[in-house]
N, C-alpha and C positions, 0 to 999 in steps of 0.2 A: 483614464481608459483602464478597461476591468480585464483585459485581456494578457495573457504573456504577449503574444503575438497572434497576428491576423492568418486565417489561410491564405491571405493570396499573398502576405509580403513572405511564408514559409515557402508557398510553392517558389516565387522568386527567385530566394536564396538557394534553394535546393536546385532548381533549373542551371542554376549559375554553374553550382560547384558540382554538377552530374555532366556539364559539357567541358568545364575546363580542367577539372583535377584538383581544383582552388577551395581554400574553405572563404566562404565570406561573410559578411556581419554588417552589424547597423548598431548605431548607438542612439539608440528612444528615447526621446524624455518623457515626462509624465504626463504630458496631454495626447501622445500618441506621435507627434510628431517628427521623424528623421531627422537627426541633426549631422550623423556621420557615415557614409557610406565603405566599408573598409573592404579588403581582398587581400588575401595573404596566399602561401603555397598549401604543400596538403597536407603538413602537420601544426601550422599555427598560422594566428595573424600579428599583424603590426599595427596597434592602435597607434593613433595621430596624438599630439600633444595636445591635452582638454585642460590643461591648468594645474595647477598644487591640490592635490585631494585634501587639503587639512584645511580648506579656510573656515569650516565650519562647526568646531565643536559639539560633536554631539546631533552632526546632521549626516545625512548622504548625501551623494552628489547631484541627484535627481536626473539620470542616466541609467538606463540597463542594458546590457549589451546581448543581441539574440544574435547568433550566429551558427555555422554547418559545422560537424564533424564528419570525414568521411571514412571513418574506419569502426563507428559504432564505440569509439571509447568515450567513458564518462568527462567529467570534465577536469581540462589537465592541470596541471600544476601553473602551466601560466595562465590560465584562466581562474585558478585562486589568487594569482600574487596580484592579477589587475583590480580583482575584487578586491582584495584587502588594498593594497597602494592608491588605488583611485578614489577607495570607497565608492562605489558603484551600486547601485540599488539594487539590480540583481545579473546574473551569469547565466545564460543559458543557451544549449549547445544542443542543435537539431540534428539527428544522427539518420543519415541518410540510407534508405531501404538497397539491398546489393541490388545491384544495375539499374537503378531505376531513379528519377531524377522526384521523391517526396520525402518526405521523413517521418520515420517509423517511430523512432523513440526519442523521449526529451531528458535531459539532464538539465537541472537549474542549481542557481544556491545563491543566498544573498550574506551577509558580514552579519555578527552577531556583536552585543554589546561587551567592552573589556572585561574580561575577569581572571582571576589568580591562576584557576585550571582546565576552564574549559576552552574549548576552540574559539578562534576570533570566525567562525564562519560555518554555516549548517551546508551542505547538500543531499539533493533530492535525486530519485532516477534509479533507474530506468521506469519512465511511464511511456504510457502508446499516447502519441502526439493526436490521435482521433478522437480520445477521451477525455484531454486535457482540458484539466478546470482551474484554472491559478488564478487571482485576484491579485495581481500586483500592488494595486492599490490600499488595498485593505492590509498586506503583507510590510507595504514601506511604512504605512500612517502607523502598523502597531510597533514596528522596529525602531522607530523614530521617537515614539513615546517613551521606550526602553532605553535610547539612549539616553533621553534627556533626563531618566530617572536616576540613570546609571552617572549622572553629570552631575547632576544636584547632589547625590551621594557620595560623590567622588572624595577622597580626603586633603587637604592642604600639602602640596607637596612643596620642594623646595622651591627658590624663586627663575630657576632656571628649567624647571620641569625633570621630567623624568628622561633617563638614557640606560641604554645600554652600551657596556664598554665591550671592546672586541680587541684581541690581540691575537696576532698572525705572527706566529713565526716557521725558519724551517726546523728539522729535524737537529741540525749540529746545535741549534739554541736552544732546544726544548727544556733543558734542566734550570735555565732561569725564566721559564714563562710565567709560572705561578707566581714568583714573588713581584716578576715586573707588574703581573696585571694585577697584584695586593698594591701595588704603589698606585698603580693608575685609580684606582677606586677611592685610596688615600685623597690625592690631588682631585676629582671628580666631588668629592664631598667638601674640599676647602674651597672649590669655585661655586659651592650652592648647587651643585646636581644632586638630585637623588637618585641612585645608581638601581637598578629596576632588575636586571642580571646584566651578568657578565659570561661572554661565551670566550673559548678557546678554542683556534684550530692550529693545528700541528700538520705542514706540510714539509713534500719534497724540497717545494721552494715557492715564494711567495709571487703571486698571479701578478704579472706586469699592470693589467687596469684594473679590474676590483680588489685586487689586493688578498681577495678571502676567495675566490672563488665565486663563479655566478650561483651557479646551485644554490652553495651554503648564505649567499646574499639576500637569496628569495625566501631564505628561510627568517631570515634576520626581520624581512619585510614583514614576514608572516606574525612574529613574535611582539612586534611592533606592535602593528594593530590589536594584538592580544592585552597587551599591557598598556597602551595609551601610550606609547612611547613616544618623544618627540624630536630626541636627540638620539647620534650615533658617534662614539668617542673612539676614534683606533690610537692604540697602543704603539705609536710611531709617528714620524711625519712624513704627511701623501705628499705625493707631488702633486702642481696645479690641474694634472691630466687627469691623474688619479681621484682628486676631491670632487672633481665635475661629473665624472663618471659615475663614482659609488652616491653623490646624490641624483643624480640625473635616473638611478636607478630605483634606489631607494624610496623616494620622495621626502627624507627626512633630513632635516638639520646634523649635517656633517661636520665634527672637530676631528681637530689629530691633538698628538699629542702637545703638539709646539704650540697652538694656539690654545691650548687648554692653559698650559703655563704661564702664558703670557697675559690670559684672560685674570689670572691670578695675582699676576703681580699687576693689572693695573686697577685692580681693586683694592691693593693694601699698601702701593707706593702712596706715601706721606708727603716728603720734601720734594721742592722743587727738583730736584737732581734725578731723584727716582720716578718721577713723571716724565722726564724729556727723556731718560735711560729707556722707559717702557715705551713709550711712543713712538722713537726713534726705534726699538726692536720689531715693534708694529708694522710699522709702516714699510722698513725691510722685508718681513715679512709678506705683507700686501703686494709690494709691487709685482713680481712675477707671478700672481695669481690675478690682478685683472682685468687679462685679458679673457680667462676662464667665467671669471665674477659677470663679467660688464659686456660679453659680445653682443648681447643686443640692443647696446646702446652706441654702434657704430656708425651713427647717422653724422650725415656732413651736419656743420653749420652755418648760422644765413645770417643775414644783415650787412653792413658797415665792418668792411676790412674782414668777412667769410665768406665773401660768395666764392665760386670757384673750387676748387680744389678743396684747401683748406685743410685744418684739421680735423679727425673725428674725436668724439667724443671721450674714449677709450684713449686716444693720443695724449689730448689734455689733459684727460686724468693722470694719466703714467708720469705725462712733464710735470704737474703741480704736485704729484707724490716724491718724485725727483728733486723739483725744491725745498717740498719740505724737508726733506731728510738732509740736503745740506743745511738747510738754517738751525735743524736740530743739533747736527754735529760739532756746527760752529756756537752754538748756545753753551753746550756743555765741554766745550774746549775753554769758554769764558770763566765756568764757575772753576772746569776745573784748575786755573791757575789760582783763583780765590781761597780753595781749598790747600793751594800748596803754601799760600800766603799765610794760611790759619795754623798748619802743620811746621811752619821756620818759627811762630811765635811762640810754640811748646817745644823745641827742638831740644833744651836742655833737659826735660821729665824724659826718663825712660817710658816706654810704652809697649803694649800689653795688645795682640789684636786676639780677637776669638775667632777662630776658624770651623768647619764642621760641614756634613752632612745634614737634610735639611731635617728639622725636630730632632735633633739630639739633645737641645736645652741648655743654649746659649746664651739668649737672651734670660734665663733662667738664673743661669749661673752670674751671670753680671748683674741680676737683679740683687743675689746672696751677695755677691762679693763686695761691692758697691754704695748696698741701700737705694739705687735706685729703682725706678715705676715705669719701667721701661714696657710696655707691650709683650707677653708672654703666654701664648697657647699653643695648646696640644694639636698643632695643625701644620702643614708643610708651608711652608714661606711663610710665619707669623711676623717676621721680620726683614723687611725689603732698603729699610733705609739706616745708615751705618748712625749706631748710638753712640757717644763719649762718654766715660766718667770717670772720675780720679777716685784711685783704691788708694789707704794709707798703708803702708808697713812695714814693719819693724825695721827696717833700713831706713827705706825715705818713703817718699812719695810713685806712684806711678800714675799713664793714665789708661784706662782700658776701652775698648773699642770693639762693640759688637757689629759683626758683617752678614751682610742675607747667606742663608745656607748654600750649599749645594747639592746636585743633585745627578744621576745618574744622565748622560747625553741631555743636555743642557743644552738647552739651541743655539745654534752657531752667533748669530744674530743678537740674542739676549745676553750671551757672554761676551761679544763684543761691547754691546751696551752699557752692561754692569762692568767692563772692566774698568771703567774709574772709580766704583766705590773700594777694589780692594787695593786702591792707591794707600788708602790708609795702611794696611797690611806689609806695603813695602817699604814702610818708614819705620816698622815694629820691631822692636829690639827682641821680642821675643812671639812666639804663636802658641795659643793653645788651642791646639788639637781638640775640640770638644767628641767624645764620641757616643752614643746611646749604647752601652752597655750589654743591657737588656735585650738589645735588637737579634735574635739570631744569622740575621743578616749584615749584621758590623763587618766581619772581614770586607764583603764587597763595597760597604760606605767606606771604610777606612782606603781601599783601593781607589776609587771614585775621587775621592778628597786629595791623593797624595797626584791622580793623574791631573786636576787641575790645578792645584801648586805648580807641577811642571809648566806646565800652558801660560800661569800666570808667571813664569821664571821668580819663584818664591823659594822654590825646594832646600836652596843654601841656609835658610833663613832658622835660626834655631827654634825645636819644635817642643813642646810638651802635653804627651798625651793624658788626657782627662778622661778618665772611663766614666761616666756620667750613669744615672740612673742604678746605682748600684742596691738602692731600696728594695726592687723591683727582682734582684737573684740572690743567692747563696751567698754569703759574702765570702769565703775560703775561695770558692770560683774567681768572683772578685779580685782579688788578693794577687791572685793566680795571675790572671789577666795582665795584672797590674804591673806584675815582674816580668811576665814577657815582654811585654813593649816599654818597658820603662819608666811607665807614667804613674798616676795616681787615681787610686781609684773613689768616688766619692759620691755623693747623692745632692743636688743642688736644693732640693728639698729641705736638707737635712745639715744644720749650719756648723753641728758640732764635726763634721765629713771634712769642714772647708780645711779645716788647722792644718791639717797636713800639705795640703794645694798651696797655702798663703807660706809656709814654710820654703817649701820648695821653689816658690816665685822670688823668694827674699833671697837664697842661695845661688840663684841662678842670673836675675838681675845684678845681685850686688854685693859680688864673690869676694870683694875685698872688703866687706863690711862685715860678713856675716861672724860672727865669735865660732873660735872653734867648738866650743861645749855645744852649740847649736846645730853643727855639721855634726856630731858625734850624734846627738840625741834621735835626728832623722835618718841615720842610718842603725841606729839599736829599733825605731820604729819599724824602717824596714825588713828588718831580721825578725821581730816579733811578727809579720805578717807574712813571710817565705814557710815560717814553719808549721 
């Protein structure tokens, strides 16, 4: 079809709007066939569900929206959101002449290929309706060629695509917002997501439906189109209703902070225990969200044993999920008994558990102390499975266990599932609390770890604070911090700094064995550091 609209179609739409005082519109395919007829109110249309808009990368929808405007206004924000979110070929607005049932002016717009700086759309008008000469077939063909070229030239992105990160908070929590968003960005990168943009919104209160407010969310939709973003990540746990509402509004894959952490755990769990714990946490997270996610599958089953009212597919899915949760919980209890038996076998040996905030350098410290070769990466949650190695001190042998890192607001289901991981710490004679001393947020990390220890009922166990990564900061500052926390300042990458730590371990684990002259040398060392 080589016309944006025909005189007959324009006249019909304008006559309806003139008589009813409502906007009217149609969705027309590329052959000129009308697929949907839509009636709205005086200010906007309500488009039907026409499926997901991102079915084909580099392709437009194959539909254009032609509708009326009653007050001679240009394309509205709603028009632009519909254009970009649904990837329509074009959107055109016919502006009625005052008091008449005819179009006086026309505004129209179309999408543009993603770019870093430019808008994801272009608008035109006002143009005279009587002299309108726009060939939509030529415009769309040229656009799809540009989209195809942009797609071929698109650089290789992370395996899970591009994402926009969103943090929404009240004014009361605004002082923590930037740190929280920075941590979310680290989580996203660990999960394999390429961060395209971060958005921070401070409100009087969080919107109960869309979290960030509908107007700002519409801006996000346009930004997503501009940067070819496929994923929207929220820095909070979304309720099932919020998750469904945001997904429907944006037509993007919506992930909350809990899902992101669960995904990291699923990627990195290696042991049987770890995999079962992750799956249990995922099932508990998904169970209340099945109704929102699969409400389109609520059809009655049929066949023998399924006739009559029966169960809906949704109910069957929930029942199977609950059965799976029961089975996983039973398997984890059985594995817990096996771990208990293994711990009994080494009960005569003194034990140390390394704990702390994620990415504080716990695994690197284990490797440095024991000569182990466990995975140690500069990423959040590089370690999910406990690793136990032997350490030979001057006064005897010690078993050292590396544990999963803590993080603020650890999802409750994940915390419950991984509680068994910390059974190793329950039987420890000493907890090594490793802290990234070079991180300006380290006081918050200390508080988070202390809170988790209280939740695990481990706060009464002896602890030694180990201030790690001191090679990245001023040595005098590191010594002052160690004195403040009655700890030891080290760099796990510099083995010579571990001498003070091993001596301190010797003194705390074998107090009756450490000779007086060694204790005196430790005191002299501390006096030197405090000067």
